[in-house]
C-alpha positions as CSV (number, residue, x, y, z in Angstrom):
1,X,-62.0,12.3,-28.0
2,X,-58.3,11.8,-29.4
3,X,-55.7,12.4,-26.5
4,X,-54.0,15.8,-27.8
5,X,-50.8,13.8,-25.7
6,X,-50.7,10.9,-27.8
7,X,-47.5,11.4,-29.3
8,X,-45.9,10.9,-26.0
9,X,-47.5,7.1,-25.4
10,X,-45.0,6.1,-28.1
11,X,-42.0,6.2,-25.6
12,X,-43.7,4.7,-23.2
13,X,-44.6,1.4,-25.5
14,X,-41.1,1.7,-27.2
15,X,-39.4,1.2,-23.6
16,X,-41.8,-1.5,-22.7
17,X,-41.0,-3.8,-26.1
18,X,-37.0,-2.9,-25.4
19,X,-37.3,-4.5,-22.1
20,X,-39.2,-7.8,-23.5
21,X,-36.8,-7.7,-26.4
22,X,-33.8,-8.8,-24.2
23,X,-35.6,-11.5,-22.5
24,X,-36.3,-10.1,-19.5
25,X,-38.2,-12.9,-18.2
26,X,-36.6,-15.6,-20.3
27,X,-32.9,-15.2,-19.3
28,X,-31.9,-16.6,-22.3
29,X,-29.2,-14.7,-23.2
30,X,-26.7,-15.9,-25.9
31,X,-22.7,-15.0,-25.6
32,X,-20.5,-15.5,-28.8
33,X,-17.1,-14.3,-28.6
34,X,-17.7,-11.4,-29.9
35,X,-20.1,-10.4,-27.4
36,X,-18.1,-11.3,-24.8
37,X,-15.6,-8.5,-26.0
38,X,-18.0,-5.9,-26.8
39,X,-19.5,-6.3,-23.0
40,X,-16.3,-5.8,-21.6
41,X,-15.7,-2.8,-23.9
42,X,-19.0,-1.0,-22.6
43,X,-19.3,-2.1,-19.0
44,X,-17.3,0.3,-17.2
45,X,-17.0,-2.2,-14.0
46,X,-16.8,-5.3,-15.7
47,X,-14.0,-3.3,-17.9
48,X,-12.2,-2.4,-14.7
49,X,-12.8,-6.1,-13.1
50,X,-11.5,-8.3,-16.6
51,X,-8.3,-5.0,-16.6
52,X,-7.2,-5.9,-13.1
53,X,-7.4,-10.2,-13.6
54,X,-5.6,-9.5,-16.5
55,X,-3.0,-6.9,-15.3
56,X,-2.1,-9.3,-12.2
57,X,-1.5,-12.4,-14.4
58,X,0.3,-10.4,-16.9
59,X,2.8,-9.9,-13.9
60,X,3.5,-13.4,-13.6
61,X,7.1,-14.2,-12.6
62,X,7.7,-17.5,-14.7
63,X,10.9,-20.0,-13.6
64,X,12.5,-22.4,-15.6
65,X,13.7,-24.8,-13.2
66,X,16.2,-28.0,-14.3
67,X,14.3,-31.5,-13.7
68,X,17.6,-33.1,-12.4
69,X,18.7,-30.6,-9.8
70,X,15.1,-28.4,-9.0
71,X,17.6,-25.5,-9.6
72,X,16.3,-22.3,-11.6
73,X,17.8,-22.1,-15.0
74,X,18.1,-18.5,-16.3
75,X,19.7,-19.1,-19.3
76,X,16.9,-21.6,-21.0
77,X,15.5,-20.2,-24.3
78,X,12.1,-20.3,-22.6
79,X,12.8,-17.5,-20.4
80,X,12.8,-15.2,-23.9
81,X,10.1,-16.8,-25.1
82,X,8.2,-16.2,-22.3
83,X,9.3,-12.6,-21.5
84,X,9.2,-11.6,-25.4
85,X,6.7,-14.1,-27.3
86,X,7.1,-12.3,-30.7
87,X,8.4,-9.4,-32.2
88,X,5.6,-7.1,-31.5
89,X,4.5,-7.8,-28.1
90,X,6.1,-8.1,-24.6
91,X,5.0,-10.7,-22.0
92,X,3.3,-8.3,-20.0
93,X,1.3,-7.0,-22.7
94,X,0.9,-10.7,-24.3
95,X,-0.3,-12.4,-21.0
96,X,-2.4,-9.7,-20.4
97,X,-4.6,-9.8,-23.6
98,X,-4.5,-13.6,-23.5
99,X,-6.2,-13.3,-20.1
100,X,-8.9,-10.9,-21.4
101,X,-9.4,-13.5,-24.2
102,X,-9.9,-16.2,-21.7
103,X,-12.1,-14.0,-19.3
104,X,-14.3,-12.7,-22.1
105,X,-14.6,-15.6,-24.9
106,X,-13.8,-18.4,-22.9
107,X,-10.8,-19.3,-24.6
108,X,-7.6,-18.1,-26.3
109,X,-5.9,-19.7,-28.8
110,X,-2.0,-19.2,-29.1
111,X,-0.1,-20.0,-32.2
112,X,3.5,-21.8,-31.5
113,X,5.9,-21.1,-34.4
114,X,8.9,-23.0,-34.3
115,X,12.1,-23.5,-36.0
116,X,11.2,-26.4,-38.1
117,X,14.4,-27.0,-39.2
118,X,15.7,-30.4,-40.3
119,X,19.4,-29.5,-39.3
120,X,18.1,-29.0,-35.7
121,X,17.4,-31.8,-33.3
122,X,15.1,-30.7,-31.2
123,X,12.2,-28.6,-32.0
124,X,12.1,-24.8,-30.4
125,X,9.5,-22.7,-30.1
126,X,10.6,-19.2,-31.3
127,X,7.1,-17.2,-31.4
128,X,3.8,-17.2,-30.1
129,X,0.7,-15.4,-31.3
130,X,-2.7,-14.7,-30.0
131,X,-5.3,-15.8,-32.5
132,X,-8.3,-13.4,-32.2
133,X,-10.9,-15.3,-30.5
134,X,-13.7,-13.7,-32.9
135,X,-12.0,-15.2,-36.0
136,X,-12.0,-19.0,-34.6
137,X,-13.9,-21.9,-35.9
138,X,-13.0,-25.4,-34.0
139,X,-12.9,-28.4,-36.4
140,X,-13.5,-31.4,-35.1
141,X,-12.0,-35.2,-35.9
142,X,-14.9,-37.6,-34.7
143,X,-14.7,-41.4,-34.7
144,X,-17.2,-43.5,-33.5
145,X,-16.3,-43.2,-29.4
146,X,-15.1,-39.3,-28.8
147,X,-15.1,-35.8,-30.3
148,X,-11.3,-34.4,-30.9
149,X,-10.4,-31.3,-32.0
150,X,-8.7,-31.5,-35.6
151,X,-8.0,-28.0,-35.9
152,X,-9.0,-24.3,-35.8
153,X,-10.0,-22.6,-38.8
154,X,-8.6,-18.9,-38.2
155,X,-10.4,-15.8,-40.3
156,X,-8.3,-12.7,-39.8
157,X,-10.8,-10.2,-38.9
158,X,-9.1,-7.2,-40.3
159,X,-8.0,-9.3,-43.8
160,X,-10.7,-11.4,-43.8
161,X,-8.2,-14.2,-44.9
162,X,-8.5,-17.8,-43.5
163,X,-6.2,-20.4,-42.9
164,X,-5.9,-23.7,-41.0
165,X,-4.0,-23.9,-37.8
166,X,-3.2,-27.7,-36.7
167,X,-4.2,-28.2,-33.3
168,X,-0.9,-29.8,-31.9
169,X,0.5,-26.1,-33.1
170,X,-1.5,-24.4,-30.6
171,X,-1.7,-24.0,-27.1
172,X,-5.8,-24.0,-26.4
173,X,-5.9,-22.4,-23.0
174,X,-9.7,-22.8,-22.1
175,X,-12.4,-22.3,-19.6
176,X,-14.4,-25.6,-20.3
177,X,-17.8,-25.6,-20.9
178,X,-19.8,-28.1,-18.9
179,X,-22.2,-28.7,-21.7
180,X,-19.2,-29.0,-23.9
181,X,-16.1,-29.6,-22.2
182,X,-14.2,-29.2,-25.5
183,X,-15.5,-25.3,-25.9
184,X,-14.9,-22.5,-23.5
185,X,-17.7,-20.6,-22.0
186,X,-16.8,-16.8,-20.7
187,X,-17.1,-16.0,-17.3
188,X,-19.4,-13.2,-18.2
189,X,-21.9,-16.0,-18.7
190,X,-23.6,-16.4,-15.5
191,X,-23.8,-12.3,-15.1
192,X,-25.5,-11.8,-18.2
193,X,-29.1,-10.9,-16.7
194,X,-27.4,-8.7,-14.4
195,X,-25.1,-6.9,-17.1
196,X,-28.3,-6.7,-19.4
197,X,-30.3,-4.9,-17.1
198,X,-27.4,-2.4,-16.3
199,X,-27.2,-1.6,-19.7
200,X,-31.2,-1.0,-20.1
201,X,-31.1,1.3,-17.3
202,X,-28.3,3.6,-18.3
203,X,-29.6,3.9,-21.8
204,X,-32.9,4.5,-20.3
205,X,-31.2,7.2,-17.8
206,X,-29.5,8.6,-21.0
207,X,-32.7,9.3,-23.1
208,X,-34.6,10.7,-19.8
209,X,-31.8,13.1,-20.1
210,X,-32.1,13.8,-23.5
211,X,-35.5,13.7,-23.8
212,X,-36.1,16.0,-21.2
213,X,-37.3,13.8,-18.2
214,X,-39.2,10.5,-17.9
215,X,-42.9,10.6,-19.0
216,X,-44.9,10.4,-15.1
217,X,-48.0,11.2,-17.1
218,X,-50.4,13.2,-19.2
219,X,-52.3,16.3,-19.1
220,X,-55.7,16.5,-19.9
221,X,-57.4,19.8,-21.0
222,X,-60.7,20.6,-20.3
223,X,-61.0,22.6,-23.7
224,X,-59.9,20.5,-26.9
225,X,-56.7,22.0,-28.0
226,X,-56.4,22.8,-31.8
227,X,-53.7,21.7,-34.2
228,X,-52.0,25.0,-33.8
229,X,-52.2,25.2,-30.0
230,X,-50.5,21.8,-30.0
231,X,-48.0,22.6,-31.8
232,X,-47.2,25.9,-30.1
233,X,-47.4,24.2,-26.6
234,X,-45.1,21.2,-28.3
235,X,-42.5,24.2,-29.3
236,X,-42.5,25.9,-26.0
237,X,-41.8,22.2,-24.3
238,X,-38.8,21.5,-26.2
239,X,-37.5,25.1,-26.0
240,X,-37.6,25.5,-22.4
241,X,-38.0,21.9,-20.8
242,X,-36.3,19.5,-23.0
243,X,-32.2,18.3,-22.3
244,X,-30.7,18.0,-18.9
245,X,-29.8,21.7,-18.6
246,X,-33.7,22.3,-18.2
247,X,-34.0,19.6,-16.0
248,X,-36.8,20.9,-12.6
249,X,-37.7,23.6,-14.6
250,X,-41.5,24.3,-13.9
251,X,-44.0,24.0,-17.2
252,X,-47.1,26.6,-16.5
253,X,-50.1,26.0,-18.8
254,X,-53.2,28.3,-19.2
255,X,-56.8,27.1,-18.8
256,X,-58.2,24.5,-17.2
257,X,-56.1,21.3,-16.7
258,X,-55.7,17.9,-14.5
259,X,-52.8,15.6,-14.6
260,X,-52.9,11.9,-14.4
261,X,-49.7,9.7,-13.3
262,X,-48.5,7.3,-15.8
263,X,-45.4,6.0,-14.5
264,X,-42.6,6.2,-11.8
265,X,-40.1,8.7,-11.5
266,X,-36.5,9.1,-11.6
267,X,-36.0,8.5,-7.7
268,X,-38.1,5.5,-7.8
269,X,-36.2,4.1,-10.7
270,X,-33.4,3.8,-7.9
271,X,-30.7,4.1,-10.7
272,X,-27.9,4.7,-8.4
273,X,-28.9,1.8,-6.1
274,X,-28.8,-0.5,-9.3
275,X,-25.4,0.5,-10.0
276,X,-24.3,-0.7,-6.6
277,X,-26.3,-4.4,-7.3
278,X,-24.0,-4.3,-10.7
279,X,-21.1,-3.4,-9.0
280,X,-21.3,-6.8,-6.2
281,X,-22.4,-8.9,-9.2
282,X,-19.1,-7.8,-11.1
283,X,-17.4,-8.6,-8.0
284,X,-18.7,-11.8,-8.0
285,X,-18.0,-12.6,-12.1
286,X,-14.6,-11.5,-11.7
287,X,-13.5,-12.4,-8.0
288,X,-12.1,-8.6,-8.1
289,X,-12.8,-6.8,-4.5
290,X,-14.4,-3.2,-4.5
291,X,-10.9,-1.6,-3.2
292,X,-8.8,-3.2,-6.1
293,X,-11.6,-1.4,-8.7
294,X,-11.2,2.1,-7.0
295,X,-14.4,1.7,-4.9
296,X,-13.5,2.9,-1.5
297,X,-17.2,3.1,0.3
298,X,-17.2,1.3,3.6
299,X,-13.8,0.3,3.0
300,X,-10.9,0.5,5.9
301,X,-7.3,0.3,4.9
302,X,-7.1,-3.5,7.0
303,X,-10.1,-4.6,5.0
304,X,-8.7,-3.2,1.8
305,X,-5.4,-5.3,3.0
306,X,-7.0,-8.3,3.6
307,X,-9.3,-8.1,0.6
308,X,-6.2,-8.1,-2.1
309,X,-4.6,-10.8,-0.1
310,X,-7.4,-12.9,-1.2
311,X,-7.9,-12.0,-4.8
312,X,-4.4,-12.7,-5.3
313,X,-4.6,-15.8,-3.2
314,X,-7.9,-17.1,-4.4
315,X,-8.5,-15.8,-7.5
316,X,-5.3,-15.0,-9.6
317,X,-3.1,-17.6,-8.2
318,X,-5.4,-20.4,-9.2
319,X,-5.6,-19.0,-12.7
320,X,-1.6,-18.7,-12.9
321,X,-1.5,-22.0,-11.8
322,X,-3.8,-23.1,-14.4
323,X,-1.8,-21.4,-17.5
324,X,1.1,-22.3,-16.0
325,X,0.8,-26.0,-16.1
326,X,-0.5,-25.8,-19.8
327,X,2.5,-24.2,-20.5
328,X,4.7,-26.7,-19.4
329,X,2.4,-29.1,-21.1
330,X,2.9,-27.7,-24.4
331,X,5.8,-25.8,-24.4
332,X,8.5,-27.5,-21.7
333,X,11.0,-29.8,-23.5
334,X,11.8,-33.4,-21.3
335,X,14.6,-31.3,-19.1
336,X,12.8,-28.7,-17.3
337,X,9.9,-27.8,-16.4
338,X,7.9,-24.1,-16.2
339,X,6.9,-22.9,-12.5
340,X,5.9,-19.7,-11.3
341,X,6.7,-17.2,-7.9
342,X,3.5,-17.2,-5.6
343,X,1.4,-13.8,-6.3
344,X,0.4,-13.8,-2.8
345,X,2.4,-11.4,-0.9
346,X,3.5,-12.6,2.4
347,X,2.1,-11.9,5.6
348,X,5.0,-10.6,7.7
349,X,3.2,-10.3,10.9
350,X,2.5,-13.8,10.7
351,X,5.8,-14.4,10.0
352,X,6.9,-12.1,13.2
353,X,5.2,-14.2,15.0
354,X,6.2,-17.7,14.0
355,X,9.6,-16.1,14.8
356,X,8.5,-15.3,17.7
357,X,6.9,-18.2,19.0
358,X,10.3,-20.2,18.0
359,X,12.4,-18.0,20.0
360,X,10.2,-18.1,23.5
361,X,10.6,-21.7,23.3
362,X,14.0,-22.2,22.2
363,X,13.3,-23.9,18.9
364,X,15.0,-21.8,16.6
365,X,19.0,-20.7,15.9
366,X,19.6,-17.5,15.3
367,X,20.5,-17.6,12.0
368,X,17.3,-19.8,11.0
369,X,14.9,-16.9,12.5
370,X,17.3,-14.7,10.5
371,X,16.5,-16.3,7.2
372,X,12.6,-16.3,7.9
373,X,13.2,-12.7,8.4
374,X,15.2,-12.2,5.0
375,X,18.1,-11.6,6.6
376,X,21.6,-12.8,5.8
377,X,23.2,-15.5,8.0
378,X,25.5,-14.6,10.9
379,X,28.8,-16.2,12.2
380,X,28.0,-18.3,15.4
381,X,24.4,-17.8,14.6
382,X,23.7,-21.6,14.2
383,X,23.4,-22.5,18.3
384,X,19.9,-22.9,19.4
385,X,19.6,-19.8,21.9
386,X,19.0,-21.3,26.1
387,X,16.7,-18.5,27.5
388,X,17.8,-19.6,31.0
389,X,21.5,-19.7,30.3
390,X,24.1,-17.8,32.3
391,X,26.5,-15.8,30.9
392,X,29.4,-17.6,29.3
393,X,32.1,-16.1,26.5
394,X,32.3,-18.8,23.1
395,X,35.9,-18.5,21.3
396,X,35.8,-14.9,22.5
397,X,32.6,-13.3,21.6
398,X,30.2,-12.7,24.4
399,X,26.5,-14.3,24.4
400,X,23.9,-13.0,26.5
401,X,25.6,-11.4,29.5
402,X,22.5,-9.5,30.9
403,X,20.7,-12.8,31.1
404,X,22.1,-13.4,34.7
405,X,19.7,-11.3,37.0
406,X,22.8,-10.6,39.8
407,X,25.0,-9.6,36.9
408,X,22.3,-7.4,35.4
409,X,21.8,-5.5,38.7
410,X,25.7,-4.8,38.7
411,X,25.1,-3.6,34.9
412,X,22.4,-1.3,36.1
413,X,24.0,0.2,38.9
414,X,27.0,0.8,36.8
415,X,25.0,2.6,34.2
416,X,23.3,4.8,36.6
417,X,26.5,5.8,38.2
418,X,27.9,6.4,35.2
419,X,24.8,8.6,33.8
420,X,24.3,10.5,36.9
421,X,28.4,11.8,36.3
422,X,28.0,12.6,32.5
423,X,24.4,14.5,33.0
424,X,26.4,16.7,35.6
425,X,29.0,17.4,32.9
426,X,26.5,18.1,30.0
427,X,24.2,20.4,32.2
428,X,27.0,22.4,33.3
429,X,28.1,23.0,29.8
430,X,24.5,23.4,28.7
431,X,24.0,26.0,31.5
432,X,26.9,28.1,30.6
433,X,25.4,27.9,26.8
434,X,22.1,29.3,28.2
435,X,23.9,32.1,30.4
436,X,26.0,33.1,27.2
437,X,22.3,33.4,25.1
438,X,20.8,35.1,27.6
439,X,24.1,37.9,28.2
440,X,23.9,38.3,23.9
441,X,20.0,39.0,23.9
442,X,20.0,41.6,26.9
443,X,23.3,43.2,25.4
444,X,21.3,43.7,22.0
445,X,18.3,44.9,23.7
446,X,20.6,47.6,25.6
447,X,22.3,48.2,22.5
448,X,19.3,49.2,20.5
449,X,18.2,52.9,19.7
450,X,14.4,51.8,19.0
451,X,13.2,49.0,20.9
452,X,9.5,49.4,20.4
453,X,9.3,47.5,17.0
454,X,7.1,44.5,16.0
455,X,9.7,42.2,14.7
456,X,12.1,42.5,17.5
457,X,11.7,39.1,18.5
458,X,13.5,37.8,15.2
459,X,15.9,40.6,15.6
460,X,17.2,39.9,18.8
461,X,17.0,35.7,18.1
462,X,18.7,34.1,15.1
463,X,18.0,30.5,15.4
464,X,20.6,29.4,12.9
465,X,23.5,31.3,14.4
466,X,22.6,30.0,18.2
467,X,22.6,26.6,16.7
468,X,26.5,27.4,15.6
469,X,27.1,29.0,19.0
470,X,26.0,25.8,20.6
471,X,28.7,23.3,18.6
472,X,31.1,23.3,21.6
473,X,28.4,21.4,23.1
474,X,29.2,18.5,20.4
475,X,32.7,17.8,21.3
476,X,31.0,17.1,24.7
477,X,28.7,14.6,23.4
478,X,31.4,13.0,21.2
479,X,33.2,12.6,24.3
480,X,30.5,10.9,26.4
481,X,29.9,8.5,23.7
482,X,33.6,7.2,23.8
483,X,33.5,6.9,27.5
484,X,30.4,5.2,27.4
485,X,31.4,2.6,24.8
486,X,34.4,1.7,26.3
487,X,32.6,1.6,30.0
488,X,30.4,-1.5,28.5
489,X,33.4,-3.2,27.3
490,X,35.2,-2.8,30.4
491,X,32.2,-4.1,32.8
492,X,31.8,-7.5,30.0
493,X,35.9,-7.9,30.9
494,X,36.6,-7.4,27.1
495,X,40.2,-6.4,27.0
496,X,39.7,-4.0,23.6
497,X,39.5,-0.2,23.0
498,X,36.0,1.0,21.6
499,X,36.5,2.3,18.5
500,X,34.7,5.8,17.8
501,X,33.5,4.5,14.2
502,X,32.2,6.3,11.5
503,X,28.7,5.2,11.9
504,X,28.8,6.5,15.5
505,X,30.0,9.8,14.9
506,X,27.5,10.4,12.3
507,X,24.7,9.4,14.5
508,X,26.1,11.7,17.0
509,X,26.2,14.7,14.5
510,X,22.5,13.6,13.5
511,X,21.4,13.6,17.0
512,X,23.4,17.3,17.5
513,X,21.6,18.7,14.5
514,X,18.0,18.0,16.1
515,X,18.8,18.2,19.4
516,X,20.3,22.2,18.8
517,X,17.4,23.0,16.7
518,X,14.6,22.0,18.8
519,X,16.2,23.6,21.6
520,X,17.0,26.7,19.8
521,X,13.5,26.6,18.3
522,X,11.5,26.1,21.9
523,X,13.6,29.2,23.1
524,X,12.6,31.6,20.1
525,X,8.6,30.7,20.8
526,X,8.6,31.7,24.4
527,X,10.9,34.8,23.6
528,X,8.3,35.2,21.0
529,X,5.3,35.0,22.9
530,X,7.0,37.7,26.2
531,X,7.9,40.2,23.2
532,X,4.4,40.2,22.0
533,X,2.6,40.5,25.2
534,X,5.4,43.1,25.9
535,X,4.3,44.9,22.8
536,X,0.6,44.7,22.6
537,X,0.7,45.9,27.2
538,X,3.2,48.8,25.7
539,X,5.3,48.1,28.4
540,X,9.0,49.8,29.0
541,X,12.1,48.4,27.9
542,X,12.7,47.7,32.2
543,X,9.8,45.2,31.9
544,X,11.5,43.4,28.6
545,X,14.4,42.6,30.3
546,X,12.2,41.0,33.2
547,X,10.7,39.1,30.6
548,X,13.5,38.3,28.8
549,X,14.2,36.8,32.4
550,X,11.1,34.6,32.8
551,X,12.1,33.0,29.7
552,X,15.4,31.6,31.3
553,X,14.4,31.3,34.5
554,X,12.4,28.2,33.0
555,X,15.3,27.2,31.3
556,X,17.1,26.9,35.1
557,X,13.8,25.5,36.6
558,X,13.0,22.8,34.1
559,X,14.2,22.7,30.5
560,X,17.9,22.2,31.7
561,X,17.2,19.2,33.7
562,X,15.2,17.4,31.2
563,X,17.8,18.5,28.1
564,X,20.6,17.4,30.0
565,X,19.0,14.0,31.2
566,X,17.2,13.2,28.0
567,X,20.2,13.9,25.6
568,X,22.9,12.1,27.9
569,X,21.1,9.0,27.8
570,X,20.6,9.0,24.5
571,X,24.3,9.4,23.8
572,X,24.9,6.7,26.1
573,X,22.4,4.1,24.4
574,X,23.9,5.0,20.9
575,X,27.2,4.4,22.2
576,X,26.3,1.0,23.9
577,X,24.7,-0.5,20.3
578,X,27.9,0.6,18.7
579,X,29.8,-1.3,21.3
580,X,27.8,-4.6,21.4
581,X,28.1,-4.5,17.8
582,X,32.0,-4.2,17.9
583,X,32.0,-6.8,20.6
584,X,29.9,-9.6,18.2
585,X,26.8,-9.7,20.7
586,X,24.0,-11.1,18.7
587,X,21.3,-10.1,21.3
588,X,20.4,-7.0,23.4
589,X,18.3,-7.3,26.5
590,X,16.1,-4.2,27.8
591,X,17.1,-3.0,31.4
592,X,14.6,-0.9,32.8
593,X,15.8,2.1,35.5
594,X,13.2,4.2,37.3
595,X,15.1,7.6,36.7
596,X,16.8,9.6,38.9
597,X,13.8,11.7,39.2
598,X,11.5,8.4,40.3
599,X,9.5,8.5,37.0
600,X,8.3,5.3,35.8
601,X,7.2,4.4,32.4
602,X,4.8,1.1,33.2
603,X,5.6,-0.2,29.2
604,X,9.3,0.2,30.0
605,X,9.2,-1.8,33.3
606,X,6.9,-4.4,31.6
607,X,9.7,-5.3,29.1
608,X,12.3,-5.6,31.9
609,X,14.6,-8.8,30.6
610,X,13.2,-8.9,27.3
611,X,15.8,-10.3,25.0
612,X,15.6,-9.7,21.2
613,X,18.3,-10.2,18.4
614,X,20.6,-7.1,18.3
615,X,18.7,-6.1,14.7
616,X,15.1,-6.6,15.7
617,X,12.8,-4.1,17.6
618,X,12.1,-4.7,21.2
619,X,8.2,-5.6,21.2
620,X,7.5,-1.8,21.9
621,X,8.7,-1.0,18.4
622,X,12.2,0.8,20.0
623,X,15.1,-0.6,18.6
624,X,16.4,0.8,22.1
625,X,16.0,3.2,24.7
626,X,15.5,6.4,23.9
627,X,15.4,5.3,20.2
628,X,15.5,8.7,17.9
629,X,12.9,7.5,15.8
630,X,10.4,7.4,19.1
631,X,8.2,10.3,20.1
632,X,9.0,12.6,23.2
633,X,6.8,10.3,25.4
634,X,8.9,7.5,25.1
635,X,12.1,9.5,25.6
636,X,12.2,12.3,27.8
637,X,13.9,11.6,31.1
638,X,14.0,7.6,30.3
639,X,17.1,6.3,31.8
640,X,16.8,2.8,30.7
641,X,19.4,0.8,29.2
642,X,20.3,-2.4,27.0
């Protein structure tokens, strides 16, 4: 009996033949230039990898150097040629296209256009043009011993016109084929089996979706279906079950029927897993890491950053070096050479470790360390720093005054005494401000005809107004800064007046705005909480007054002391750093203090006596104690100094 579903077996047989037609077992995949370009167009991950390689190569920064003195020659005609090869393409586009041809077809032929004038002593290349690899045929000049390339026959793919281009008029950038070194081999060649398998798997999945699913098996009916019944069954299936929109829709059949499985289902084909395998193969083919291609699965920032560095160092840099050597050979006159800037990014962490190691063993000068960090040299920065030297004065400029332990103890004693005095002053003025603020709020409550409103807290306390009313404290902060800066000069016995400069004035203004806004935001939140509870509990006006009192009791008990200590210490450190700059001090030393309250930060105590260049952070990441960029955990009640 003829199988009523015999029309379905054709797709199964066709699919099997399709796999055999691409040489599933033979592995014999031919790849001409057209094939290479076509694969690049149709394979997503491959296209992404090739494009990333080309993109990085196109970013190459060429350097034209004089042979005589090895200095960069920015006025040489090669600079313009490499950055503007012709009237149609910028350097980036030109070298990107050259890289794509080189990778996908195995070679790139670049034609040189010269001035060819009898009136010009030296031949100058005026233009470069890439010849489409599809239209290239190599012409050999043979003799008894070796084959040489004589010329290229170039047929323009668009016009169909052919011409012969002498080999000496070209730059032949080739990825040599070991079987025939004069001809190129595409980087795709070794991965063709994976690419073909992926293409066929993708085509199969598309066909499955278009046809309404994969042929898993056949139904056999006890009673033979006539032509009309079979036609109706096909029509019903096409209408209700074909195409991806109807995927998974149950199929109900009348009569007695049995199902016999024939093949694998979609899950068993492991389509997604095959895509992952292709991705890994493309990474191997192109040398482009997953993170660069935008595949972030299982990637951390550290891993991605490291893989990008490796990609630029191990993949891009050798290709650029090969290209530049070729250009130097084929383009550069005898008086210059072509070089390039290393595309591998600098490892900043490694550089800092190198600077630190040199500093700790007195192996480098301050200016050598600054040069390693990309900074400009400073006056008197060419002496090697002796870590065990006593305080000295050289040409009126202070050098390391706090290295001497005894002197540091005297300095610390003066610092804490001065700080305590300034904290008392700042605390008194801050208390006066808070007392006035409390009176203003209570007066506002008493003056209201209607107290019981939800928005009472906002109406009683205006943060912007309170910040403005705190402005008199700014004058006190500036006074503390001037005194602190002068005290440092005095204890170092420098006979000069501290200059309250524009830079320190800007720093104090910024500190005041931050401090005033933060303090009043905290007070506003505390008041809002008390007013909300008062409103919710339906309490009296007298109880509201008591709750407002609780807010300012907290100020008196804890906040006042903390704010005064922290802000005074911060101002003093800003002024000290400014004083160091004015004295010409080249380094700074962390001086630990347990604080008036006896609070100890182990991390701060651990770096007591640590020395750093004036513009380099300490090992805890702070430029100085109470650095404005530090967290509250590093600054509250801190009384350390530099």
